N, C-alpha and C positions, 0 to 999 in steps of 0.2 A: 188250367193251362195244359193245350194238347203236349204229348211227345215229339219232337223233332225226328222225323223219318231219319232212317239211314241213307247215306250218300256214296254214287259211285260214279267213276267215269270208265265208261268201257269204247276202246278204238275197234276200228274195223266191225261196227256196230251193224251195215247194211243187211248182212246174210251170216247163215252158217253158226260158228259158236260164237261170234258177237251178237247174232242178232238173240240166239237162245238165252246168253247171259241177261240179257236186256230184259225178256220175258220171263226169264224165272227170277232177279231181282225185284222187276215191278211186282211181280206176283206175291213176293214177301214184304211186300209195302215199301219198299225200298225208292228213293229220288234218283233215277239216273240221268244222266248227263252222255248223250249216244252220239259217237264220234263217225260222222259219215261225209263223204264227199259229194252226193249227187241232191240237190233238192227232192227229187222224187223220193230217195231212201228219206230223207227227213220226214216227208209227207206221209210216208206209207208208215214210219214209227210212231207218230202223232194218231196217225190215224186209229193203230192197234192198240196203243197204250196210254193215250190221252195226255192229260197233264202229268201224269207218275215220269213221264221222259221228256228231257230238254235237248233238243239237236244240237250238237256243234259240228258245225261245217269246218272241219279240218283233214288236210293230208298230212302225214306225218313227217313228210319230206319238204313241207312248208313252215317255215321256222315262224314266219310273222303270223300265219294263222292259227299255230299251236300255241304261240303266244296270247293271241286274241281271243281264245278257247278259255286259257287260265285265267283270264281276267272275268271272263262272263261269270266262271264258275264262281271265282273267291268273290264275286260281287254277289251270286244267288246263296251263297253259303253265309255272306253276313257275318263274319267274325268267328265261323266255326271250322272243325277242319273238316277234310273230305275222309271219310272211311273206307273207300276202297278206289283201285286202279287197276282195271285190267288190260294191259297191252297184250292187244290180240291181232290188230292190224298187221298183214303180212302177204307175202306172195310167193310163188314157188316157181324157179327159174329151172328149166332142165336142157341137158345139153353135155354132149362129151367135153368134159373139161381143155382137153388141147385145141379144140376148133369152135370153141365158144367165144361168140366177139364179147372183147373185155366190157363194152358198156352193160351187156347183160347181166354181167357178174357184178360189177359195180352197182346196177341198180337194184338187186337182189341184196346186197350189203346195205343199200341207202335204205331200202323201208323197213326190211327186217332186224336190223342193227343199229344204225345210227339213228332211225326214225325212234325206236324205243328208248334210246337215251335222250332225245329230244324230249319226248313226251312225259318222260321220267324226270327230268330236270325241271320242266316247268310246271307240273304239278307235286314231285315232292314239296316244297314249301307249304302247300296245302294240306298233306297229309299229315303234317306233324312238324317237319323241319323249320317252319316259322313259327318261332315259340310266342308270339304275340296272339295266337290263335287258341281258341278253348275248344276244348273237347280231347278224347282221346284219340292216340295216333291211329293213323289208318294203315291198309295195307296194301302189298303191292301183288298181283298176281301177272306172272310172266308166262305167256302161253309159248311153249317151245314145241316139242316134238320127239318120236323115237327117233327123229334123225337127228336129236340134240346129242345122242349118246352112240349113234349107229350112222354108218355112212351105205348109200347105195348109189350103183353105177349111175350116171349120167345127171344124180343130182347132188352133185358137190358143191356149188353155190348155195341149193337150200340147207344142205347138211352143215356148211360152213358157218350160216348165218346163225341156226339153231347150237351151233356148239359155242359160238360166241355168245348169244345171248346166256347159255348156261353158266358161262364164266362170269360173265359181266353180273348176273344174279347173285352169284357166290359172294362176289368180292362186296355188291352192296348191300347185301344182308348185313353184311358185319361192320359196313361203313355206316347203316341207319340203324343199326341197335341203339346207337346213342340218345336216337329219338324215340325208341320203343317201335317204329316203324318196321313189321314182319313183311319179308320179301318171301314168295312161294313159286315155284316153278310147275306149272302141268306139263308133261310130255304127252300127247294123248299118240295112239296110233293111228290108222284107217278112221276117216271120221266122214260119214255122208253128208259134206258139204259141197259148194260148188269147185273149191278148188280141186277135188276129187273127180265130181260128178262130170264136169269137162275135160278131162284129161284124154279122154276120145279126141276131142276137137283141136289138140295141140298141134300145130302144125310144124312136122320134121322133115320137109322137102329139103331144106337148106342143108341137110346131112346125108341127101341123097346118096351121093359119089362117096360117103366116110365108110370106113371099115366097119364101124359101131351103127351102121343105118340099122340093119336087121334086128341087132338086141335092144335098141332104143326103141323102134317098133313093137316088141316084145315087153318091154317094161312100160309103155305106155299102154298097150292092151290090158296088163297086169292093172296097173293103178286104175284102169277104166272098170275092171270087174271088182277088184277090192273096196272101191268108193261106195259105194252103194251096200255093201256087206258090211262095211264100219259101223262102228257105232255113232247113235243118232246124236246130232249137237247137243239136245238136252241133258243126254249122261254127263260132257262135259260141263255145262254151266251148274249142272247139281253141285260137282266138285268145286267148282269156283264159289259157290255159294258156300260150303264147308270151310274153303280156304279162309274166306271172309269173318266167319264164325265162331269155328272149333276154338276152345279155349287155347288149346297148342299143337297148331295144324304143323303137317310135317313139310320139309324144307321142299321135298317133292314129290309128285305124284304120277306115275305111270299109268295112263288109261289104254291099253292095247287089248283089241277084242282076239281070240283065241293065245291068251297070255303066255301058255307055257310055249307053243311053238312059234310065236313070231318074238318075244322076248325073253323069256327066261333060258330057253334052251341055246339061242344065237350066245348068250352070255357065258354058259356055260363050256361051249364047244371052244376049241383053238382055233385061234383068228383063221389059219391056214385051210381048215375045215369048212368054216363058213364061207369064205372066199371062193374054194371049190363047189359048194351047193349053189352059191348066185351066180357063177360062171357057167354051171351047167344049167340053170334055169333059163338063162338069158340067152347061151348060143356062143358065150365069148369064149371063143376057142382061140387056143394062142397058135399066131402066124409065124412067131421066131422063137425056136427051140433054143 
């Protein structure tokens, strides 16, 4: 009798980190349920990975689609537990917080926070909260960011969403311990993904008359340059695989290029000093004394 493959659900699987996770896990013999929103993305995944991947047509803001996907996965598992869930789907909304349309802020939170909760609630039973299922409890990987512990100007919505995800993960980890379900946070710095690569295409014209406009353009240019210099998505996927397979994974992994300058040093310096450095780099000069 052949051994059943390990199984995982990966959201945001069409590109970047999500796609790299599908590639890594299927390469290790896992059966992956890959959540995407477009038919062409589903076809691209099945063309690349064959029957090792099962596309799930799912938007993390669509409860009915999430529920239908969970039913599909439950049926495929046939009474067994799901081994892993990668909550990776997300977007980045940019703009000065005082002037940002509140609808943009709400969209950021709906996808990056509420969407992750929706998915976790739907697949949590399959990871082992349903005691009628057979098998070991699964693990959840929450894809956070360096922004989950730091905040950059004009990325307040994104930073807020990742800070929220970090807090949710800490609480959830302690709740799900009763089922043996582990929750691991991965917080990357710059990664060479479309969310960074397309930053130079971000339209900031709505803020052209804003006092923040020049600094916003500088940030956009910095992100556009940093993206290609970031880690490849495969490096993050490697850590996801370890989070699923290590006997005792850490609660949080920070995977940051130029780690000392971008992660360690800012955490060592006084916050006021970091503020001064950021202001100087972006040209955020004080206009009111």
